[in-house]
C-alpha beads as a LAMMPS data file, in Angstrom:
LAMMPS data file: protein, C-alpha beads

265 atoms
264 bonds

1 atom types
1 bond types

-500.0 500.0 xlo xhi
-500.0 500.0 ylo yhi
-500.0 500.0 zlo zhi

Masses

1 110.0

Atoms # bond

1 1 1 12.365 -33.863 12.221
2 1 1 9.200 -35.956 12.530
3 1 1 7.088 -36.682 9.476
4 1 1 4.247 -34.552 10.845
5 1 1 6.555 -31.628 11.535
6 1 1 8.035 -31.941 8.039
7 1 1 4.514 -31.856 6.592
8 1 1 3.690 -28.704 8.577
9 1 1 6.940 -27.006 7.553
10 1 1 6.388 -27.794 3.867
11 1 1 2.775 -26.616 4.050
12 1 1 3.728 -23.310 5.692
13 1 1 6.482 -22.662 3.171
14 1 1 4.308 -23.569 0.184
15 1 1 1.524 -21.222 1.284
16 1 1 3.704 -18.241 2.163
17 1 1 2.912 -17.966 5.888
18 1 1 6.571 -17.520 6.942
19 1 1 6.826 -14.691 4.389
20 1 1 3.876 -12.887 5.990
21 1 1 5.518 -13.222 9.402
22 1 1 8.818 -11.843 8.079
23 1 1 7.095 -8.869 6.429
24 1 1 5.282 -8.035 9.676
25 1 1 8.539 -8.292 11.608
26 1 1 10.411 -6.080 9.117
27 1 1 7.791 -3.318 9.414
28 1 1 7.864 -3.663 13.190
29 1 1 11.651 -3.324 13.172
30 1 1 11.299 -0.180 11.036
31 1 1 9.252 1.402 13.836
32 1 1 5.635 0.556 12.996
33 1 1 3.045 -1.028 15.252
34 1 1 2.075 -4.131 13.278
35 1 1 -0.815 -6.585 13.232
36 1 1 -1.440 -9.697 11.139
37 1 1 -4.641 -11.132 9.656
38 1 1 -6.644 -7.930 10.153
39 1 1 -10.306 -8.309 9.185
40 1 1 -12.360 -5.982 6.996
41 1 1 -15.823 -6.348 5.465
42 1 1 -15.740 -6.930 1.709
43 1 1 -17.735 -4.234 -0.075
44 1 1 -19.064 -6.678 -2.706
45 1 1 -19.872 -9.820 -0.721
46 1 1 -20.431 -8.288 2.720
47 1 1 -18.258 -11.061 4.180
48 1 1 -15.256 -10.666 6.455
49 1 1 -11.907 -10.858 4.631
50 1 1 -8.309 -10.684 5.814
51 1 1 -5.473 -8.282 5.115
52 1 1 -2.180 -10.076 5.728
53 1 1 -0.353 -7.262 7.536
54 1 1 -1.355 -3.815 8.818
55 1 1 1.358 -1.426 10.026
56 1 1 0.467 1.743 11.959
57 1 1 2.212 5.070 12.476
58 1 1 0.174 6.981 15.068
59 1 1 0.848 10.333 16.755
60 1 1 -1.456 12.395 18.970
61 1 1 -2.201 16.100 19.424
62 1 1 -4.154 16.246 22.662
63 1 1 -7.425 14.475 21.746
64 1 1 -6.683 14.405 17.993
65 1 1 -5.090 11.333 16.403
66 1 1 -2.801 11.567 13.355
67 1 1 -2.739 8.039 11.896
68 1 1 -1.149 6.370 8.867
69 1 1 -2.003 2.756 8.126
70 1 1 0.129 0.690 5.731
71 1 1 -1.946 -2.256 4.487
72 1 1 0.060 -5.106 3.000
73 1 1 -1.014 -8.103 0.954
74 1 1 1.694 -10.786 0.787
75 1 1 1.907 -13.195 -2.141
76 1 1 4.073 -16.286 -2.610
77 1 1 4.847 -16.125 -6.343
78 1 1 5.582 -19.477 -7.937
79 1 1 6.195 -17.767 -11.293
80 1 1 7.482 -14.253 -12.142
81 1 1 5.257 -11.193 -11.814
82 1 1 5.289 -8.386 -14.390
83 1 1 4.600 -4.663 -14.007
84 1 1 3.740 -2.856 -17.270
85 1 1 5.303 0.580 -16.952
86 1 1 5.493 3.945 -18.645
87 1 1 1.942 4.640 -19.872
88 1 1 0.346 6.843 -17.241
89 1 1 -0.144 9.970 -19.323
90 1 1 -2.540 12.440 -17.775
91 1 1 -1.976 11.157 -14.238
92 1 1 1.409 12.746 -13.525
93 1 1 -0.149 15.987 -12.281
94 1 1 -2.353 14.400 -9.639
95 1 1 -1.990 15.926 -6.190
96 1 1 -1.051 13.921 -3.118
97 1 1 -4.615 13.832 -1.780
98 1 1 -5.661 12.189 -5.068
99 1 1 -3.079 9.400 -4.747
100 1 1 -3.752 8.157 -1.204
101 1 1 -7.041 7.020 0.269
102 1 1 -8.045 8.616 3.542
103 1 1 -10.960 9.545 5.700
104 1 1 -12.381 13.045 5.279
105 1 1 -10.028 14.716 7.745
106 1 1 -7.006 12.825 6.411
107 1 1 -7.797 14.028 2.896
108 1 1 -7.929 17.626 4.098
109 1 1 -4.520 17.444 5.730
110 1 1 -3.047 15.699 2.667
111 1 1 -4.396 18.502 0.525
112 1 1 -2.858 21.112 2.818
113 1 1 0.545 19.450 3.203
114 1 1 0.691 18.547 -0.496
115 1 1 1.806 22.115 -1.169
116 1 1 5.190 21.223 0.334
117 1 1 7.580 19.701 -2.208
118 1 1 9.071 17.182 0.211
119 1 1 5.597 15.893 1.058
120 1 1 4.746 15.460 -2.627
121 1 1 7.804 13.231 -2.963
122 1 1 7.107 11.158 0.132
123 1 1 6.786 7.386 -0.425
124 1 1 7.485 7.860 -4.151
125 1 1 9.803 5.320 -5.734
126 1 1 12.116 6.804 -8.358
127 1 1 10.965 4.501 -11.139
128 1 1 8.480 4.582 -14.003
129 1 1 4.959 4.122 -12.668
130 1 1 3.031 1.069 -13.830
131 1 1 -0.406 0.913 -15.419
132 1 1 -0.896 -2.849 -15.147
133 1 1 0.233 -5.986 -13.333
134 1 1 0.093 -9.702 -14.116
135 1 1 1.959 -12.915 -13.498
136 1 1 3.269 -15.632 -15.761
137 1 1 1.716 -19.059 -15.455
138 1 1 2.766 -22.640 -16.127
139 1 1 -0.864 -23.728 -16.067
140 1 1 -4.009 -22.965 -18.073
141 1 1 -4.200 -19.513 -19.638
142 1 1 -7.207 -18.658 -17.473
143 1 1 -4.909 -18.872 -14.428
144 1 1 -2.643 -16.104 -15.701
145 1 1 -2.805 -13.016 -13.540
146 1 1 -5.141 -14.631 -11.028
147 1 1 -2.994 -14.078 -7.913
148 1 1 -1.868 -10.579 -8.881
149 1 1 -5.468 -9.553 -9.613
150 1 1 -6.633 -11.103 -6.348
151 1 1 -3.949 -9.238 -4.372
152 1 1 -4.860 -5.918 -5.989
153 1 1 -8.595 -6.486 -5.536
154 1 1 -8.128 -7.372 -1.860
155 1 1 -6.227 -4.143 -1.224
156 1 1 -8.739 -1.980 -3.078
157 1 1 -11.691 -3.531 -1.260
158 1 1 -9.916 -2.989 2.048
159 1 1 -9.359 0.669 1.133
160 1 1 -13.018 1.079 0.239
161 1 1 -13.961 -0.441 3.589
162 1 1 -11.625 1.924 5.427
163 1 1 -13.194 4.901 3.658
164 1 1 -16.690 4.101 4.913
165 1 1 -16.024 2.381 8.249
166 1 1 -17.377 4.087 11.336
167 1 1 -14.534 5.891 13.086
168 1 1 -13.706 4.610 16.569
169 1 1 -11.786 7.793 17.401
170 1 1 -13.908 10.973 17.294
171 1 1 -11.072 13.177 15.978
172 1 1 -8.891 11.136 13.697
173 1 1 -6.848 11.899 10.581
174 1 1 -6.428 8.563 8.763
175 1 1 -4.353 8.008 5.603
176 1 1 -3.715 4.619 3.961
177 1 1 -0.709 3.289 2.030
178 1 1 -1.326 -0.012 0.134
179 1 1 1.484 -2.489 -0.634
180 1 1 1.746 -5.842 -2.433
181 1 1 4.788 -7.782 -1.182
182 1 1 5.920 -10.541 -3.569
183 1 1 7.992 -13.540 -2.530
184 1 1 9.480 -14.274 -5.915
185 1 1 10.731 -12.611 -9.085
186 1 1 9.418 -9.212 -10.189
187 1 1 9.932 -7.731 -13.675
188 1 1 8.936 -4.599 -15.551
189 1 1 8.050 -4.492 -19.229
190 1 1 7.762 -1.448 -21.502
191 1 1 8.310 -0.421 -25.118
192 1 1 11.518 1.361 -26.064
193 1 1 11.610 4.350 -28.399
194 1 1 12.258 1.871 -31.216
195 1 1 9.102 -0.093 -30.249
196 1 1 11.017 -3.048 -28.851
197 1 1 9.981 -4.821 -25.676
198 1 1 12.277 -4.053 -22.756
199 1 1 12.196 -6.524 -19.878
200 1 1 14.121 -5.814 -16.669
201 1 1 14.140 -7.571 -13.322
202 1 1 13.269 -5.055 -10.603
203 1 1 12.771 -5.179 -6.857
204 1 1 10.108 -2.480 -6.495
205 1 1 7.619 -0.465 -8.485
206 1 1 4.421 1.544 -8.155
207 1 1 1.097 0.784 -9.801
208 1 1 -1.312 3.664 -10.375
209 1 1 -4.862 2.316 -10.238
210 1 1 -6.790 4.230 -12.887
211 1 1 -10.268 4.002 -11.430
212 1 1 -11.181 6.212 -8.522
213 1 1 -12.313 4.012 -5.636
214 1 1 -13.463 7.041 -3.687
215 1 1 -14.339 10.447 -5.171
216 1 1 -11.307 11.876 -6.962
217 1 1 -8.808 9.307 -5.626
218 1 1 -6.649 7.124 -7.919
219 1 1 -4.537 5.164 -5.425
220 1 1 -0.868 4.288 -5.801
221 1 1 -0.063 0.689 -4.882
222 1 1 3.543 -0.115 -4.008
223 1 1 4.710 -3.487 -5.364
224 1 1 7.881 -4.801 -3.763
225 1 1 9.959 -7.986 -3.991
226 1 1 10.919 -9.777 -0.783
227 1 1 14.511 -8.544 -0.635
228 1 1 13.381 -4.905 -0.780
229 1 1 10.749 -5.050 1.975
230 1 1 13.050 -3.905 4.834
231 1 1 14.270 -0.881 2.844
232 1 1 10.744 0.126 1.796
233 1 1 9.452 -0.218 5.372
234 1 1 12.269 2.014 6.615
235 1 1 11.726 4.567 3.822
236 1 1 7.997 4.885 4.540
237 1 1 8.543 5.182 8.299
238 1 1 11.364 7.703 7.885
239 1 1 9.275 9.755 5.422
240 1 1 6.342 9.784 7.830
241 1 1 8.479 10.682 10.836
242 1 1 10.333 13.423 8.974
243 1 1 7.111 14.959 7.693
244 1 1 5.508 14.763 11.126
245 1 1 8.534 16.364 12.781
246 1 1 9.113 19.005 10.075
247 1 1 5.460 20.030 9.881
248 1 1 4.385 19.569 13.485
249 1 1 3.410 23.243 13.771
250 1 1 1.621 23.169 10.375
251 1 1 -0.423 20.149 11.431
252 1 1 -1.213 21.736 14.789
253 1 1 -2.285 24.968 13.101
254 1 1 -4.485 23.061 10.679
255 1 1 -6.139 21.129 13.485
256 1 1 -6.801 24.229 15.582
257 1 1 -8.100 26.368 12.702
258 1 1 -10.162 23.841 10.757
259 1 1 -12.171 21.950 13.371
260 1 1 -14.866 21.038 10.840
261 1 1 -12.290 19.040 8.908
262 1 1 -11.724 16.912 11.990
263 1 1 -15.260 15.923 12.854
264 1 1 -17.167 15.964 9.542
265 1 1 -16.433 12.414 8.406

Bonds

1 1 1 2
2 1 2 3
3 1 3 4
4 1 4 5
5 1 5 6
6 1 6 7
7 1 7 8
8 1 8 9
9 1 9 10
10 1 10 11
11 1 11 12
12 1 12 13
13 1 13 14
14 1 14 15
15 1 15 16
16 1 16 17
17 1 17 18
18 1 18 19
19 1 19 20
20 1 20 21
21 1 21 22
22 1 22 23
23 1 23 24
24 1 24 25
25 1 25 26
26 1 26 27
27 1 27 28
28 1 28 29
29 1 29 30
30 1 30 31
31 1 31 32
32 1 32 33
33 1 33 34
34 1 34 35
35 1 35 36
36 1 36 37
37 1 37 38
38 1 38 39
39 1 39 40
40 1 40 41
41 1 41 42
42 1 42 43
43 1 43 44
44 1 44 45
45 1 45 46
46 1 46 47
47 1 47 48
48 1 48 49
49 1 49 50
50 1 50 51
51 1 51 52
52 1 52 53
53 1 53 54
54 1 54 55
55 1 55 56
56 1 56 57
57 1 57 58
58 1 58 59
59 1 59 60
60 1 60 61
61 1 61 62
62 1 62 63
63 1 63 64
64 1 64 65
65 1 65 66
66 1 66 67
67 1 67 68
68 1 68 69
69 1 69 70
70 1 70 71
71 1 71 72
72 1 72 73
73 1 73 74
74 1 74 75
75 1 75 76
76 1 76 77
77 1 77 78
78 1 78 79
79 1 79 80
80 1 80 81
81 1 81 82
82 1 82 83
83 1 83 84
84 1 84 85
85 1 85 86
86 1 86 87
87 1 87 88
88 1 88 89
89 1 89 90
90 1 90 91
91 1 91 92
92 1 92 93
93 1 93 94
94 1 94 95
95 1 95 96
96 1 96 97
97 1 97 98
98 1 98 99
99 1 99 100
100 1 100 101
101 1 101 102
102 1 102 103
103 1 103 104
104 1 104 105
105 1 105 106
106 1 106 107
107 1 107 108
108 1 108 109
109 1 109 110
110 1 110 111
111 1 111 112
112 1 112 113
113 1 113 114
114 1 114 115
115 1 115 116
116 1 116 117
117 1 117 118
118 1 118 119
119 1 119 120
120 1 120 121
121 1 121 122
122 1 122 123
123 1 123 124
124 1 124 125
125 1 125 126
126 1 126 127
127 1 127 128
128 1 128 129
129 1 129 130
130 1 130 131
131 1 131 132
132 1 132 133
133 1 133 134
134 1 134 135
135 1 135 136
136 1 136 137
137 1 137 138
138 1 138 139
139 1 139 140
140 1 140 141
141 1 141 142
142 1 142 143
143 1 143 144
144 1 144 145
145 1 145 146
146 1 146 147
147 1 147 148
148 1 148 149
149 1 149 150
150 1 150 151
151 1 151 152
152 1 152 153
153 1 153 154
154 1 154 155
155 1 155 156
156 1 156 157
157 1 157 158
158 1 158 159
159 1 159 160
160 1 160 161
161 1 161 162
162 1 162 163
163 1 163 164
164 1 164 165
165 1 165 166
166 1 166 167
167 1 167 168
168 1 168 169
169 1 169 170
170 1 170 171
171 1 171 172
172 1 172 173
173 1 173 174
174 1 174 175
175 1 175 176
176 1 176 177
177 1 177 178
178 1 178 179
179 1 179 180
180 1 180 181
181 1 181 182
182 1 182 183
183 1 183 184
184 1 184 185
185 1 185 186
186 1 186 187
187 1 187 188
188 1 188 189
189 1 189 190
190 1 190 191
191 1 191 192
192 1 192 193
193 1 193 194
194 1 194 195
195 1 195 196
196 1 196 197
197 1 197 198
198 1 198 199
199 1 199 200
200 1 200 201
201 1 201 202
202 1 202 203
203 1 203 204
204 1 204 205
205 1 205 206
206 1 206 207
207 1 207 208
208 1 208 209
209 1 209 210
210 1 210 211
211 1 211 212
212 1 212 213
213 1 213 214
214 1 214 215
215 1 215 216
216 1 216 217
217 1 217 218
218 1 218 219
219 1 219 220
220 1 220 221
221 1 221 222
222 1 222 223
223 1 223 224
224 1 224 225
225 1 225 226
226 1 226 227
227 1 227 228
228 1 228 229
229 1 229 230
230 1 230 231
231 1 231 232
232 1 232 233
233 1 233 234
234 1 234 235
235 1 235 236
236 1 236 237
237 1 237 238
238 1 238 239
239 1 239 240
240 1 240 241
241 1 241 242
242 1 242 243
243 1 243 244
244 1 244 245
245 1 245 246
246 1 246 247
247 1 247 248
248 1 248 249
249 1 249 250
250 1 250 251
251 1 251 252
252 1 252 253
253 1 253 254
254 1 254 255
255 1 255 256
256 1 256 257
257 1 257 258
258 1 258 259
259 1 259 260
260 1 260 261
261 1 261 262
262 1 262 263
263 1 263 264
264 1 264 265
């Protein structure tokens, strides 16, 4: 291998680009239509920013589009990441439409389908939910948590953009599922009943963001280690497909009987 090619290979590996490509491929293999380096306008700066991977599940009823978008921020973790779990009191009773960002019509169909038990359990990982995320650091203390915070902030800003962006499809149900994919070690930390710190290595978890980024919505962010990405991609796709197939008539009835929910974005 030439010196220049070695330099390129080391640069790509160090900056996580091959990881992004693998994540996109794994979601594509699960059945999604995937895109990389999707642009959105940052709600604070007004500048264009990138989401690493966007994966789409789209189905159509005549001229109505039923669309789920999985937005994924990929991070190459040089040091372990930590999810702080077990302290989400008061949030356990939130309905599905309060846990996933959507456009107006998407929120209406989430609210309607949330009455079905199997829909309420869709995409949910059977673990304690997390209330915080950080990363360890070998550098200055001000660097601690920088990448995890940046990943979370990028996702939340992208969700806010999606909530206000002008719809390109006149009749579109859009629902968004945010994910942070970590190339590296992932741990959870919580207090035991005897007030001792418990630290376990995990491969997936869910962070409940406790500030509503759109009215009444407190989004769940999936956090997944590299080795678990293929399984999570398959689970989300299978959940979506099963719900779509099982409730095809429900969705059709909703669309035909609540036309205002389709067009009043």
